[in-house]
C-alpha positions in Angstrom: 120.7 162.4 88.6 123.3 165.0 89.6 120.9 167.9 89.0 118.5 166.1 91.3 121.2 165.7 94.0 122.2 169.3 93.8 118.6 170.4 93.9 118.0 168.2 97.0 121.0 169.7 98.7 119.8 173.2 98.2 116.2 172.3 99.2 117.6 170.9 102.5 119.6 174.0 103.1 116.6 176.2 102.5 114.4 174.0 104.7 116.8 174.0 107.6 118.0 177.6 107.2 121.6 176.6 106.4 123.7 179.1 104.4 126.5 178.1 102.1 128.8 179.7 104.6 127.5 177.5 107.5 127.6 174.3 105.3 131.1 175.2 104.3 132.3 175.7 107.8 130.7 172.5 109.2 131.7 170.2 106.3 135.1 171.7 105.2 133.7 172.1 101.7 134.7 175.5 100.3 132.0 178.1 99.7 133.2 178.5 96.1 132.6 174.8 95.5 129.1 175.0 96.9 128.5 178.1 94.7 129.6 176.1 91.6 127.2 173.4 92.5 124.4 175.9 92.6 125.3 177.4 89.3 125.7 174.0 87.7 129.4 174.6 86.9 130.5 171.6 89.0 128.9 168.5 90.4 129.4 167.3 94.0 132.0 164.6 94.4 131.2 161.4 96.2 133.3 162.5 99.2 131.5 165.8 99.4 128.1 164.1 99.1 129.1 161.9 102.0 130.0 165.0 104.0 126.7 166.7 103.2 124.7 163.6 104.0 126.4 163.3 107.3 125.8 167.0 108.1 122.1 166.7 107.3 122.0 163.3 109.1 120.6 161.4 106.1 121.7 158.6 103.9 123.2 159.0 100.4 120.2 157.3 98.9 117.9 159.8 100.6 120.1 162.7 99.3 120.1 161.3 95.8 116.4 160.5 95.6 115.1 163.2 97.8 112.9 160.8 99.6 112.4 161.3 103.3 114.1 164.7 103.3 
């Protein structure tokens, strides 16, 4: 499930042309944390998932399932 969520985050970023830097600045999540998500070293916390969902204006369920993104 976490790999799916992480994959969905990076698909949204690609789709909307959002860099890790921009996501970091807009959400307050450090770039190094976002980098660790991408490499699989770390999974997003619930609080960070909420921040990402808010940034992309989608629900947590959409972010987790990838539906409607």
